[in-house]
C-alpha positions in Angstrom: 2.9 7.2 31.7 5.1 4.9 29.5 4.2 2.0 27.6 6.8 -0.8 26.8 6.3 -2.9 23.7 8.6 -5.8 23.1 9.2 -7.4 19.5 7.2 -10.5 20.7 4.2 -8.0 20.9 4.6 -6.9 17.3 5.5 -10.1 15.4 5.4 -13.8 15.8 7.0 -16.7 14.0 5.4 -17.6 10.8 3.1 -20.8 11.3 3.5 -21.7 7.6 7.3 -22.0 7.5 7.8 -22.2 11.1 10.3 -19.2 11.0 12.5 -21.0 8.3 11.7 -18.3 5.7 11.3 -20.9 2.9 9.1 -23.9 2.0 9.4 -26.9 -0.1 7.0 -27.0 -3.1 7.1 -29.6 -5.8 10.6 -30.4 -4.6 11.8 -26.8 -5.0 13.0 -24.6 -2.1 10.9 -21.3 -2.5 10.4 -18.2 -0.1 7.5 -18.6 2.0 4.4 -16.8 0.5 2.7 -16.2 3.9 5.6 -14.0 5.4 7.4 -12.9 2.2 10.4 -14.9 3.3 10.8 -12.9 6.5 10.2 -15.9 8.8 7.8 -13.6 10.9 4.3 -12.2 10.5 2.9 -9.1 12.2 0.6 -9.4 15.1 -2.5 -7.2 15.4 -0.7 -4.7 17.4 2.2 -4.8 14.7 -0.2 -4.2 11.9 -1.9 -1.3 13.8 1.5 0.3 14.6 2.7 -0.1 11.0 -0.6 1.5 9.8 -0.1 4.5 12.1 3.4 5.1 11.2 2.5 4.9 7.5 -0.3 7.2 7.9 1.7 9.8 9.7 4.9 9.6 7.6 
């Protein structure tokens, strides 16, 4: 049995910056604090997989 997991199953576009990696605050362009400037956030499955990998490495 094999399981196929796509990137879309693990991460989604950040709703705060819409994937732009930055936001405008007080007329300043700063990295998005919700996604740490990555433009994506982990899904529940992505968080679970990351936790599993960190636990076993």
